[in-house]
Backbone as a ProteinNet text record, in pm:
[ID]
protein_1_A
[PRIMARY]
MEIEIMLDIVFDIILDALVDTAKLVPFLFVTYLLMEWLEHRTSKKTKAVIKNSGRFGPLLGGLLGAIPQCGFSAAASNLYAGRIITMGTLVAIYLSTSDEMLPIMISEKVPVSVILSILGLKIVIGMAAGFVIDAAASLVAGRSRQIDKIEAGISHVCEHDHCHCEKSIVKSALKHTLVITVFVLIVSLALNAVLAAVGEETLASFILDRPFMGPVVTSLVGLIPNCAASVVITQLYLQGVLSFGSMMAGLLTGSGVGILVLCRVNDQWRDNAKIIALVYGIGVLCGIAINLIG
[TERTIARY]
83	0	86.5	191.7	281.5	352.4	383.9	451.3	358.8	229.6	133.5	120.5	120.2	111.8	234.3	351.2	475.5	475.2	425.5	420.4	325.3	212.7	117.4	180.7	258.2	325.1	427.4	505.9	607.2	540.4	429	355.3	304.9	250.9	201.4	313.3	429	544.7	587.1	596.9	639.7	534.4	407	299.3	291.3	299.4	294.1	410	529.8	647.4	633.3	581	561.9	458.5	348.5	242.7	292.7	359.8	410.4	512	598.1	701.2	639.9	540.4	476.9	410.3	359.1	294	391.6	520.1	620.8	670.6	661.9	722.5	677.9	547.5	507.7	568.6	573	629.4	779.2	850.1	993.5	1024.1	949.3	974.9	950.8	838.3	806.6	912.7	959.2	1060.8	1191	1237.9	1362.7	1347.3	1229.3	1204	1214.6	1159.3	1167.3	1312	1387.3	1527.3	1610	1584.6	1655.9	1623.7	1497.5	1455.8	1520.6	1524.7	1588.2	1736.5	1798.7	1942.8	1977.3	1897.5	1932	1857.9	1747.1	1663.4	1650.2	1703.9	1688.7	1823.3	1818.2	1940.1	1979.5	2100.3	2146.8	2057.9	2013.6	1929.4	1796.9	1738.7	1612.5	1630.1	1742.6	1769	1778.9	1843	1857.4	1721.5	1632.1	1497.2	1423	1435.3	1369.7	1421.7	1553.9	1612.6	1568.4	1561	1517.1	1375	1291.4	1153	1144.5	1258.2	1261.4	1222.6	1227.6	1188.9	1041.6	961.7	820.3	797	904.9	895.8	820.7	849.4	778.6	627.7	580.1	435.7	374.3	435.3	386.1	412.7	530	566.4	471.7	432.4	340.3	205.9	160.9	32.2	39.6	146.8	161.1	181.6	254.9	281.9	156.7	52.5	-70.8	-151.5	-120.5	-190.5	-159.1	-261.5	-242.1	-161.3	-34.7	60.9	199.4	285.6	422	511.1	450.3	528.6	590	520.8	575.1	701.4	706.5	825.7	944.6	918.9	1025.8	1073.1	978	1012.6	1092.3	1050	1118.3	1261.6	1283.8	1419	1512.9	1464	1543.6	1568.6	1466.1	1481.8	1581.5	1580.1	1675.4	1817.5	1833	1965.6	2025.8	1939.1	1985.3	1989.5	1960.7	1961.6	1865.3	1751.2	1648.5	1550.2	1534.7	1453.1	1539.5	1494.1	1570.9	1545.1	1629.2	1611.4	1478.4	1442.7	1317.1	1196.8	1201.1	1092	1083.6	1198.9	1203.1	1142.9	1183.6	1132.5	982.3	937	793.8	713.4	765.3	697.5	698.3	813.6	821.8	719.4	712.6	625.4	477	442.5	301.1	252.7	346.2	307.8	211.9	98.3	-3.5	2.2	68.3	85.7	-49.1	-60.6	-183	-284.5	-252.7	-340.9	-478.5	-482.1	-608.7	-702.9	-657.2	-747.5	-805.3	-722.2	-769.2	-876.2	-852.9	-949.9	-1081.3	-1073.1	-1195.5	-1273.7	-1200.6	-1266.8	-1328	-1268.6	-1320.3	-1426	-1463.3	-1567.3	-1537.2	-1411.8	-1371.2	-1433.8	-1483.5	-1544.3	-1453.7	-1514.3	-1439.2	-1360.4	-1416.7	-1349.1	-1217.6	-1214.7	-1092	-987.3	-1029.9	-938	-877.8	-963.4	-915.5	-821.7	-847.2	-759	-619.2	-615.4	-486.4	-410.9	-480.1	-416.1	-371.9	-458.3	-425.4	-302.5	-294.7	-179.1	-51.4	-58.6	59.2	106.5	10.6	46.5	108.7	45.1	94.4	231.2	246.1	375.2	483.2	448.7	544.6	589	492.8	525	611.3	568	640.3	783.6	800	933.8	1018.7	957.8	1031.1	1081.7	997	1038.1	1148.7	1137.8	1239.5	1373.7	1370.9	1493.7	1560.9	1482.8	1539.7	1594.5	1523.7	1570	1702.4	1712.3	1835.9	1950.1	1919.8	2022.5	2072.2	1981.2	2018.7	2109.8	2082.1	2164.5	2304.9	2312.4	2442.1	2526.2	2464	2541.3	2529.8	2419.5	2398.9	2326.9	2228.1	2146.2	2227.5	2332.7	2409.5	2468.7	2513.6	2570.4	2463.3	2338.9	2231.7	2195.8	2193.7	2156.4	2258.6	2386.5	2490.7	2473.3	2411.7	2400.1	2307.3	2227	2136.1	2212.5	2339.4	2419.3	2443.4	2428.8	2447.8	2344.9	2217.1	2108.1	2115.8	2076	2070.8	2210.4	2312.3	2448.1	2493.1	2446	2479.1	2423.9	2299.5	2237	2305.6	2347.1	2417.8	2545.9	2622.5	2748.3	2724.4	2618.9	2590.4	2551.1	2471.4	2424.8	2524.6	2636.8	2741.9	2683.8	2595.4	2537.6	2565.9	2561	2583.9	2448.7	2422.9	2293.8	2281.8	2167.8	2141.8	2112.7	2128.5	2089.3	1938.6	1867.6	1722.7	1688	1615	1581.1	1487.4	1408.5	1316.2	1394.1	1491.3	1571.7	1650.7	1707.3	1785.1	1695.9	1577.1	1483.8	1441.3	1421.9	1384.7	1495.3	1621	1733.5	1739.9	1728.2	1733.5	1614.6	1497.8	1379	1396.9	1455.4	1478.6	1573.2	1681.6	1780.6	1716.7	1641.3	1580.2	1466.9	1391.7	1281.4	1333	1441.8	1500.9	1549	1612.5	1663	1547.9	1441	1326.1	1259	1249.6	1187	1263.8	1395.8	1478.5	1460.9	1466.7	1451.8	1311	1209.7	1071.8	1050.7	1110.7	1102.1	1161.7	1278.1	1344.2	1259.6	1205.2	1123.8	995.3	930.4	808.8	835.1	951.2	987.5	1008.4	1075.3	1098.4	967.1	879.4	750.3	663.2	673.5	596.6	647.6	779.9	838.6	810.5	818.4	797.7	649.8	568	424.8	387.7	272.1	227	195.4	152.1	120.3	244	355.7	481.5	527.3	511.7	549.7	464.1	335.2	243.9	276.4	330.5	360.2	471.4	551.3	659.7	613.1	490.9	439.6	360	414.6	351.9	275.2	154.3	70.7	98.6	208.8	246.3	278.7	261.5	283.5	419.2	524.4	658.8	707.3	692.8	745	670.4	538.6	460.1	513.5	527	580	721.7	803.9	941.6	942.5	857	853.5	780	662.8	587.1	662.2	741.9	822.6	926	981.4	1076.4	1006.7	888.6	812.3	777.1	741.2	706	819.4	943.8	1059.8	1081	1015.5	1029.8	979.8	1065	1025.2	932.5	813.2	716	577.4	477.4	342.8	285.1	343.7	294.6	303.9	403.5	422.1	301.6	259.6	144.9	15.9	8.5	-109.8	-122.8	-12.2	-13.3	-47.3	16.6	-5.3	-150.6	-204.3	-342.9	-441.6	-419.1	-509	-505	-386.4	-375.3	-447.1	-442.3	-513.5	-664.8	-712.1	-855.2	-907.1	-817.6	-855.6	-844.1	-799	-789.1	-663	-565.6	-439.9	-346.5	-348.7	-260.7	-338.3	-272.1	-330.7	-315.7	-384.4	-377.8	-234.7	-167.6	-30.9	66.2	53.7	142.1	120.2	-7.2	-36.6	23.9	7.5	60	211.8	278.9	424.8	467.8	398.8	432.6	396.5	283	240.5	326.3	379.9	467.2	598.5	652.4	780.4	759.9	635.4	608	605.1	719.5	728.9	734.5	682.1	687.4	830.5	864.2	1000.4	1086.8	1039.3	1114.2	1255.9	1271.6	1404.7	1490.2	1427.3	1500.6	1560.4	1480.2	1528.4	1635.8	1617.8	1716.8	1853.9	1856.7	1984.3	2047.7	1965.4	2018.5	2074.4	2006.4	2046.1	2133.5	2132.9	2213.7	2333.1	2454.5	2573.1	2629.9	2560.5	2602.9	2543.1	2613.7	2556.9	2530.1	2613.3	2587.9	2458.8	2438.4	2317.4	2195	2204.7	2094.4	2065	2171.6	2155.2	2088.4	2126.3	2066.8	1916.9	1879.6	1739.3	1657.7	1710.9	1641.4	1625.7	1731.5	1726.2	1622.9	1616.3	1518.4	1375.6	1350.5	1216.2	1177.2	1270.1	1241.7	1219.6	1307.3	1297.2	1167.9	1129.2	1005.6	884.8	888.5	778.8	762.4	874.2	870.4	820.4	879.2	843	697.2	650	509.5	415.8	452.6	369.3	357.5	469.8	470.3	388.3	406.1	332.2	182.4	140.8	-3.2	-56.9	20.7	-22.4	-38.4	56.8	52	-65.1	-92.8	-206.3	-337.6	-336.4	-454.1	-556.1
-120.8	0	125.9	123.1	237.7	261	149.7	161.7	229.9	194.4	255.4	405.5	443.6	585.6	660.4	599.5	661.2	678.8	576.2	584	694.2	708.4	815.1	952.6	967.3	1094.9	1126.1	1024.3	1042.5	1079	1011.2	1039.9	1183.9	1229.4	1367.1	1468.5	1438.4	1527.6	1544.1	1430.9	1433.6	1502.3	1469	1526.8	1678.1	1725.6	1869.9	1942.3	1883.6	1945.3	1952.2	1844	1841.6	1944.6	1954.9	2050.1	2193.8	2224.4	2359.7	2399.2	2304.7	2333.4	2348.5	2263.7	2268.6	2403.9	2466.4	2596.7	2704.5	2684.6	2785.4	2776.3	2656.9	2632.8	2733.4	2760.5	2858.2	2996.1	3041.9	3173.6	3176.3	3070.6	3065.2	3064	2983	2972.6	3106.1	3170	3298.6	3403	3399.7	3494.9	3476.3	3351.5	3325.3	3353.3	3328.8	3358.3	3509.4	3586.8	3732.9	3780.1	3722.7	3763.2	3728.9	3610.5	3570.9	3667.3	3703.4	3793.9	3930.9	3979.9	4108.5	4105.4	3992.2	3980.7	3969.9	3893.8	3862.7	3942.1	4004.9	4067.5	4219.8	4276.6	4420.2	4491.5	4617.1	4696.8	4753	4805.1	4864.6	4982.6	5058.5	5174.3	5130.3	5021.7	4970.7	4920.5	4852.5	4803.1	4917.9	5025.8	5141.9	5202.2	5203.9	5257.5	5170.8	5039	4946.3	4966.8	4982.6	5001.7	5133.4	5236.7	5367.8	5362.5	5278.2	5267.7	5203.9	5156	5092.2	5184.8	5316.2	5410.3	5395.3	5339.6	5313.8	5166.4	5091.3	4948.4	4913.6	4981.6	4948.3	4961.5	5053.8	5071.4	4946.4	4902.2	4782.8	4657.4	4652.7	4537	4514.9	4623.3	4612.9	4556.6	4593.1	4545.6	4399.6	4364.5	4227.4	4127.9	4169.9	4080	4038.3	4121.9	4092.9	3979.1	3943.3	3831.1	3705.2	3625.4	3509.6	3395.5	3419.3	3317.1	3364.5	3272	3313	3309.1	3278.4	3270.4	3402.4	3513.1	3643.3	3675.3	3630.9	3657	3577.4	3455.3	3374.1	3436.6	3483	3547.6	3675.2	3752.5	3878.1	3853	3744.1	3711.6	3690.6	3622.6	3601.4	3731.9	3816	3944.7	4033.5	4027.1	4108.3	4053.7	3922.8	3863.1	3906	3926.5	3975	4125.7	4192.2	4338.8	4403.9	4338.9	4394.6	4478.1	4445.5	4527.4	4572.9	4675.4	4731.7	4656.3	4682.9	4622.2	4666.7	4792.2	4842.8	4769.7	4741.6	4667.5	4527.1	4463.6	4327.7	4324	4416.3	4420.9	4450	4536.4	4567.6	4442.1	4360.3	4235.4	4137.9	4125	4034.6	4073.5	4202.5	4248.1	4235.8	4250.2	4246	4106.2	4010.3	3873.9	3816.1	3763.5	3713.8	3562.4	3491.2	3346.6	3277.9	3200.8	3124.1	3198.7	3320.2	3394	3418.6	3467.1	3504.5	3385.3	3272.7	3157.9	3108.6	3108.7	3060.7	3153.6	3282.9	3377.3	3374.9	3356.1	3346.7	3221.1	3108.9	2982.8	2987.9	3068.6	3082.7	3192.4	3248.4	3352.2	3473.4	3514.9	3636.1	3756.3	3856.1	3974.5	4037	4078	4137.4	4259.6	4336.5	4456.8	4423.2	4311	4268.4	4224.5	4146.1	4098.5	4215.8	4310.2	4426.5	4512.5	4520.3	4596.1	4534.5	4401.9	4331.5	4349.3	4324.1	4338.3	4482.3	4576.8	4717.8	4759.1	4714.8	4747.6	4688.5	4562.2	4497.5	4570.4	4611.2	4682	4817.5	4893.7	5027.5	5020.9	4929	4914.5	4872.1	4778.2	4732.4	4844.2	4919.9	5032.2	5136.5	5176.6	5279.9	5237.4	5114.1	5063.7	5057.5	5013.9	5004	5137.5	5239.3	5372.9	5430.2	5409.3	5460.6	5391.4	5259	5182.7	5226	5242.6	5285.4	5427.9	5515	5653.1	5656.5	5575.1	5569.1	5513.3	5411.5	5351.5	5450.6	5530.8	5630.4	5736.9	5775	5876.4	5824.5	5697.6	5639.9	5605.5	5534.1	5483	5566.7	5637.3	5712.4	5625.7	5681.9	5604.3	5548.8	5616.8	5568.6	5431.8	5408.7	5278.1	5170.8	5208.5	5110.4	5072.4	5169.5	5142.6	5051.6	5072.5	4991.5	4843.6	4812.8	4673.9	4593.2	4658.4	4586.7	4494	4528	4446.1	4307.4	4288.6	4155.4	4059.6	4099.5	4023.3	3874.8	3797.9	3652.9	3593.1	3664.2	3611.3	3585.7	3669.6	3649.9	3516.1	3486	3361.6	3243.3	3259.5	3151.3	3115.2	3216.9	3193.9	3128.7	3172.6	3118.9	2971.7	2934.3	2796.6	2708.7	2767.9	2694.5	2619.6	2685.4	2620.7	2704.7	2638.5	2708.3	2746.2	2874.4	2920.3	2889.7	2833.9	2798.6	2924.1	2909.3	3018.6	3035.8	2924	2928.9	2978.9	3089.3	3144.6	3050.9	2970.4	2876.8	2764.9	2707.1	2599.5	2648.4	2767	2823.6	2849.8	2904	2931.2	2801.9	2696.6	2566.7	2510.6	2528.4	2479.6	2548.5	2681.2	2756	2721.3	2703.4	2667.5	2532.2	2438.2	2303.9	2307.4	2385.3	2394.9	2446.8	2556.1	2616.6	2529.5	2464.1	2377.8	2262.1	2199.6	2088.8	2138.6	2255	2312.2	2338.3	2402.3	2433.4	2305.9	2206	2078.8	2012	2009	1946.1	2017.3	2150.4	2227	2211.7	2209.8	2194.6	2059	1955.4	1822.8	1824.1	1888.5	1895.8	1975.3	2088.9	2172.2	2100.8	2033.6	1960.1	1848.8	1784.1	1677.2	1732.9	1847.3	1910.1	1952.7	2016	2061.1	1943.9	1831.9	1713	1654.4	1662.5	1609.3	1699.2	1831	1926.9	1945.5	1960.1	1980.6	2127.2	2160.2	2299.1	2349.5	2257.1	2298.9	2349.1	2279.3	2320.5	2453.7	2469.3	2596.2	2709.2	2682.5	2785	2824.5	2729.3	2758	2860.9	2880.6	2978.4	3119.1	3128.2	3258.2	3319.1	3417.6	3479.2	3603.4	3615.1	3730.3	3844.2	3914	4029.9	4144.4	4269.6	4382.9	4383.2	4339.5	4342.7	4203.9	4105.1	3972.2	3904.7	3926.7	3863.4	3892.3	4020.6	4053.3	4002.6	4003.1	3954.6	3807.7	3727.3	3583.9	3553.3	3616.3	3586.6	3629.7	3736.3	3779	3673	3608.4	3498.8	3379.8	3347.7	3235.9	3265.3	3390.8	3428.5	3409.5	3419.2	3403.6	3259.8	3164.3	3023.9	3007.8	2962.1	2953.3	2837.2	2843.1	2736.7	2794	2745.9	2800.6	2770.1	2672.2	2637.2	2755.7	2841.9	2956.6	3050	3087.6	3177.5	3109.5	2978.2	2902.6	2906.2	2878.1	2877.4	3015.2	3117.6	3254.4	3297	3268.3	3306.7	3232.4	3103.1	3023.2	3068.8	3100.5	3146.1	3279.7	3365	3492.9	3469.4	3381.1	3352.7	3286.6	3214.4	3149	3241.8	3365.3	3462.3	3452.3	3370.3	3354.5	3471.6	3523.9	3635	3764.6	3874	4006.4	4040.3	4144.6	4187.6	4228.1	4299.8	4344	4228.7	4128.5	4011.9	3933.3	3921.9	3853.5	3928.6	4062	4141.9	4128.7	4124.4	4111.3	3983.9	3873.6	3746.3	3741.9	3802.4	3801.2	3893.9	4000	4090.5	4022.7	3941.8	3874.6	3745	3698.5	3572.6	3588.5	3572.5	3589.3	3456.5	3350.9	3220.6	3173	3125.8	3076.6	3185.2	3308.8	3417.9	3431.6	3436.5	3452.9	3330	3212.1	3088.4	3093.9	3134.4	3145.3	3253.2	3363.2	3470.9	3419.7	3344	3291.4	3192.4	3131.1	3035.5	3104.9	3210	3270.6	3394.4	3456.2	3577.2	3545.6	3551.8	3513.5	3627	3739.7	3850.2	3830.8	3759.6	3720.2	3839.8	3940.2	4059.5	4127.6	4126.2	4181.4	4105.5	3973	3888.8	3911.5	3919.9	3941.8	4076.8	4177.4	4310.8	4306.9	4236.1	4226.8	4153.8	4042.2	3965.3	4048.9	4120.8	4206	4317.2	4375.7	4481.5	4428.9	4315.4	4256.2	4222.8	4160.2	4121.8	4245.7	4343.8	4464.4	4540.7	4550.9	4620.7	4545.7	4413.4	4332.8	4352.6	4348.7	4365.1	4504	4607.7	4745.1	4776.6	4729.9	4754	4677.8	4555.4	4475.8	4540.1	4587.7	4653.6	4782.7	4859.3	4986.1	4961	4858.8	4828	4783.2	4702.7	4658	4776.3	4869.4	4986	5076.4	5090.8	5173	5108	4972.3	4899.2	4877.7
0	0	0	83.1	91.2	-42.3	-110.4	-239.8	-340.9	-336.5	-428.2	-401.5	-273.6	-237.5	-288	-269.4	-315.4	-466.5	-537	-683	-728.7	-655.7	-688.3	-669.3	-559.9	-532.6	-641.1	-678	-782.8	-915.4	-944.5	-1068.6	-1069.2	-955.8	-945.5	-961	-901.3	-911.7	-1057.7	-1128.5	-1268.7	-1356	-1332	-1413	-1394.9	-1269.7	-1243	-1309.5	-1301.9	-1362.9	-1515	-1574.9	-1720.2	-1764.8	-1689.5	-1724.3	-1711.9	-1598.4	-1575.9	-1682.6	-1719.7	-1820.1	-1958.9	-1989.4	-2120.9	-2145.8	-2039.8	-2053.6	-2100.6	-2070.4	-2103.7	-2247.3	-2306.4	-2437.9	-2544.2	-2561.1	-2663.9	-2642.1	-2514.9	-2484.2	-2516.2	-2478.1	-2502.6	-2652.1	-2727	-2871	-2941.6	-2910.1	-2972.6	-2937.2	-2812	-2767.9	-2845.3	-2854.6	-2926.8	-3075.4	-3128.9	-3269.5	-3294.4	-3200.6	-3210.9	-3201.8	-3108.7	-3091.1	-3213.9	-3270.7	-3393.1	-3507	-3519.9	-3627.1	-3610.6	-3485.6	-3459.9	-3494.5	-3465.8	-3488.3	-3637.2	-3712.5	-3851.1	-3957.5	-3918.1	-4020.4	-4006.8	-3901.4	-3883.1	-3892.5	-3930.2	-3942.7	-3807	-3798.7	-3673.6	-3633.7	-3734.2	-3705.5	-3643.5	-3699.1	-3646.5	-3504.3	-3477	-3342.3	-3243.1	-3286.8	-3198.9	-3165.5	-3265.7	-3243.2	-3142.6	-3157.6	-3065.2	-2923.7	-2912.1	-2780.3	-2718.6	-2799.8	-2750.1	-2695.4	-2754.9	-2709.6	-2572.2	-2522.8	-2391.6	-2279	-2300.5	-2196.4	-2159.8	-2252.7	-2224.9	-2189.4	-2179.6	-2151.8	-2024.3	-1912.6	-1787.9	-1797.8	-1881.4	-1898.6	-1961	-2071	-2139.8	-2056.8	-1993.3	-1912.4	-1796.5	-1730.4	-1618.3	-1661	-1780.6	-1830.8	-1876.1	-1948.3	-1997.7	-1883.7	-1781.6	-1670.1	-1596.2	-1600.7	-1526.4	-1588.7	-1713.7	-1777.4	-1697.5	-1661	-1572.3	-1631.4	-1654.7	-1697.8	-1658.9	-1618.2	-1585.3	-1709.2	-1825.6	-1947.6	-1988.1	-1958.4	-1994.6	-1914.4	-1790.5	-1709.9	-1762.8	-1809.9	-1868.7	-1999.2	-2080.3	-2206.3	-2181.1	-2080.4	-2048	-2003	-1931.7	-1885.8	-2003.5	-2106.3	-2226.8	-2301	-2309.3	-2377.6	-2304.1	-2171	-2094.4	-2111.6	-2114.9	-2133.8	-2266.2	-2367.3	-2497.7	-2504.9	-2390.9	-2378.7	-2478	-2499.1	-2585.8	-2504.7	-2377.5	-2287.7	-2171.1	-2100.2	-1989.6	-1859.8	-1760.1	-1629	-1567.5	-1588.7	-1535.3	-1592.7	-1722.5	-1786.1	-1730.5	-1711.6	-1657	-1516.9	-1431	-1294.1	-1293.1	-1383.8	-1393.2	-1425.1	-1515.3	-1552	-1435.6	-1368.5	-1253.1	-1146.3	-1113.9	-1005.9	-1041	-1167	-1205.5	-1242.5	-1255.6	-1292	-1188.5	-1235.4	-1143.5	-1124.5	-1215.1	-1204.9	-1179.7	-1069.7	-1044.4	-958.6	-917.4	-827.8	-888.6	-1012.1	-1074.1	-1092.8	-1149.9	-1165.6	-1033.1	-927.4	-796.7	-741.5	-749.5	-695	-772.4	-902.2	-982.1	-945	-928.6	-893.9	-754.4	-665.8	-529.4	-520.1	-632.8	-640.6	-551.7	-555.9	-483.9	-553.9	-479	-541.1	-646.7	-756.1	-867.3	-819.9	-726.7	-677.6	-609.9	-536.7	-468.5	-570.9	-669.6	-773.2	-850.8	-887.5	-962.6	-878	-747	-657.1	-653.8	-644.9	-640.5	-771.9	-883.5	-1014	-1038.3	-1000.5	-1019.6	-940.7	-815.6	-732.6	-790.9	-835.2	-891.8	-1017.1	-1101.9	-1225.1	-1194.4	-1105.6	-1071.8	-1005	-909.5	-840.5	-939.5	-1028.9	-1128.9	-1221	-1272	-1361.4	-1290.8	-1170.9	-1096.9	-1068.6	-1021.2	-991.8	-1118	-1228.9	-1354.8	-1404.5	-1399.1	-1444.6	-1355.4	-1224	-1131.4	-1156.5	-1174.9	-1198.9	-1328.5	-1434.4	-1563	-1555.2	-1482.7	-1467.7	-1392.7	-1287.8	-1209.9	-1294.6	-1376.2	-1461.9	-1566.7	-1619	-1719.4	-1660	-1536.7	-1470.6	-1441.6	-1403.8	-1366.2	-1488.3	-1585.4	-1698.4	-1824.4	-1841.9	-1966.1	-2067.4	-2136.2	-2229.1	-2345.9	-2387.3	-2501.8	-2475.4	-2349.9	-2316.8	-2319.7	-2279.7	-2280.9	-2424.3	-2515.9	-2654.3	-2720.1	-2689.6	-2751.2	-2719.8	-2605.7	-2564.4	-2653.5	-2739.6	-2827.1	-2920.6	-2946.1	-3037.3	-2982.2	-2850.5	-2792.5	-2850.8	-2843.3	-2902.5	-2876.4	-2976	-2964.4	-2956.7	-3004.9	-3001.5	-2858.9	-2764.5	-2623.1	-2574.5	-2613.6	-2571.6	-2637.8	-2764.3	-2835.1	-2762.2	-2724.4	-2655.2	-2519.6	-2451.8	-2318.3	-2325.8	-2427.1	-2440.4	-2516	-2562.1	-2633.9	-2754.2	-2828.4	-2945.7	-3068.9	-3183.4	-3310.1	-3368.7	-3380.4	-3431.5	-3580.6	-3618.2	-3757.3	-3839.7	-3971.5	-4060.5	-4055.7	-4036.1	-4022.8	-3883.3	-3874.3	-3743.3	-3666.8	-3739.4	-3673.5	-3604.9	-3675.9	-3617.8	-3497.2	-3509.4	-3398.9	-3278.7	-3302.1	-3193.2	-3125.1	-3202.4	-3147	-3057.9	-3101.5	-3021.7	-2886.1	-2886.9	-2761.5	-2671.9	-2732.3	-2655.8	-2588.4	-2659.8	-2605.8	-2486.5	-2499.8	-2391.5	-2262.7	-2272.6	-2154.5	-2100.4	-2188.9	-2145.8	-2060.8	-2105.5	-2028.8	-1892.3	-1890.7	-1765.4	-1667.6	-1715.6	-1630.6	-1580.5	-1666.4	-1627.5	-1514.1	-1525.2	-1421.3	-1287.6	-1290.8	-1166.2	-1109.9	-1196	-1151.3	-1083.8	-1139.4	-1077.7	-937.6	-924	-793.6	-693.1	-736.3	-647.2	-605.4	-700.3	-668.7	-568.5	-583.2	-490	-348.6	-339.9	-208.8	-145.3	-224	-171.4	-128.3	-201.7	-164.7	-33.7	-12.8	110.1	230.1	207	316.3	347.2	240.6	258.8	264.6	209.6	207.6	348	436.7	573	645.4	624.8	688.3	633.3	501.4	438.6	493.5	510.8	561.8	705.3	781.8	922.7	939	835.1	841.8	804.2	754.6	712.2	826.7	891.1	1007.4	966.9	1015.9	982	1079.9	1059.5	1139.4	1044.2	1087.9	998.1	928.7	1000.2	942.2	900.9	988.6	959.4	844.9	837.1	731.5	592.4	553.2	419.2	397.1	502.5	488.7	448	512.1	484.5	354.5	333.1	211.1	85.2	95.5	-19.7	-55.1	45.9	23	-41.7	8.8	-47.7	-193.2	-221.3	-357.1	-455.9	-408.2	-496.3	-542.4	-475.3	-514.7	-658.9	-751	-892.8	-922.8	-863	-880.3	-854.1	-928.1	-911.9	-774.2	-703.7	-570.5	-475.4	-495.6	-406.6	-411.1	-533	-545	-500.6	-521.2	-478.6	-326.9	-256.5	-110.3	-55.6	-108.1	-58.9	-80.2	-198.3	-228.6	-139.3	-120.7	-37.2	108.5	160.1	298.2	318.8	216.6	226.1	227	139.7	131	258.3	328.9	454.1	574.4	550	657.6	740.3	694.4	768.1	741.8	620.9	583.1	569.1	603.6	579.9	431.9	388.6	249	212.3	303.1	276.3	263.4	351.7	346	218.1	177.8	52.7	-65.2	-67.6	-177.3	-187.7	-73.1	-72.4	-144.3	-114.4	-177.4	-324.2	-359.6	-499.9	-585.8	-526.6	-601.2	-640.5	-549.8	-579.2	-656.1	-664.9	-734	-884.7	-947.9	-1093.9	-1167.9	-1105.9	-1171.3	-1188.3	-1307.1	-1332.9	-1396.5	-1394.4	-1457.8	-1406.8	-1274.4	-1215.4	-1240.4	-1240.3	-1269.5	-1409.4	-1507.4	-1645.5	-1656.6	-1582.8	-1585.2	-1541.3	-1433.4	-1382.4	-1479.7	-1563.8	-1661.4	-1784.9	-1832.9	-1961.2	-1946.3	-1829	-1810	-1721	-1776.9	-1700.1	-1614.9	-1611.9	-1526.1	-1387.2	-1299.2	-1170.5	-1079.1	-1085.9	-1004.8	-1050.6	-1180.2	-1238.8	-1187.7	-1191.2	-1144.8	-997.3	-917.3	-773.9	-746.8	-825.8	-809.8	-839.8	-947.1	-987.2	-880.4	-831.9	-728	-601.2	-564.5	-445.1	-461.3	-581.3	-607.5	-596.2	-659.1	-655.8	-512.1	-439.3	-300.8	-212.9	-226.8	-145	-170.5	-297.5	-331.8	-275.2	-284.3	-230.3	-80.7	-7.9	137.9	176.5	117.2	151.4	120.2	3.1	-33	59.8	94	184.1	321.7	374.5	505.7	500.4	393.1	379.3	375.4	300.8	291.9	427.3	500.6	632.8	729.2	722.4	813.9	779.6	649.8	607	649.2	646.5	691.6	584.6
[MASK]
++++++++++++++++++++++++++++++++++++++++++++++++++++++++++++++++++++++++++++++++++++++++++++++++++++++++++++++++++++++++++++++++++++++++++++++++++++++++++++++++++++++++++++++++++++++++++++++++++++++++++++++++++++++++++++++++++++++++++++++++++++++++++++++++++++++++++++++++++++++++++++++++++++++

């Protein structure tokens, strides 16, 4: 009997990892296809224009991230690694990503006003943070240095994955998609196994509903690159265990597998650490502020 239970658990772990990873494949393929096209089919002048439009990136990023899928965060990570979007746009997408929160709240028949309040806050916070980050980066480094980075494009990803890009942009995009898909699948399997061993109840016991400690802990939980994080946080809020601010802190940092993909495709580790610290810090501060406001 115990063997059958173990087999069921293993089957669920594998199935969940396969389903979660499969959802990302279309986003990854389209992203790499776009990057290949930009690299091989556009002129330097066109690339510069695209890069210049990045000043409005946080606006669009905040809106796209709110769509209930973590695929946009994974796609954004690849675009940032190729320096096609700015750090501010990337952070805006991470902060506004809703992951599994929206489907759960709809299924639980949460009032539309509450859902719109959560989505609206995530979008506004994401946009505001993105514009501030880009403005600060422009002051420190100068926009000309940021524009020059567009030349990295898909070639940066090719070098990182140690693969030879095909002349066919479709074949090359498929290769890059396969590499990242396998990586995400392996990590998802490991995370699902850990969560199955630890249990959601144990994870929930570490989340304290206090004005300061709650956001600190839920923001950490939100960083876990797995949909289980947003599921746990949303369910605890609906059960009255978490305050609105603590829930928001966790949902702001919950960017799905976005940060996981970023660490895989972007070899600038200081850059990655800065982005993670920004996302975490913004989540904590906003959560505490909302709790204090009440």
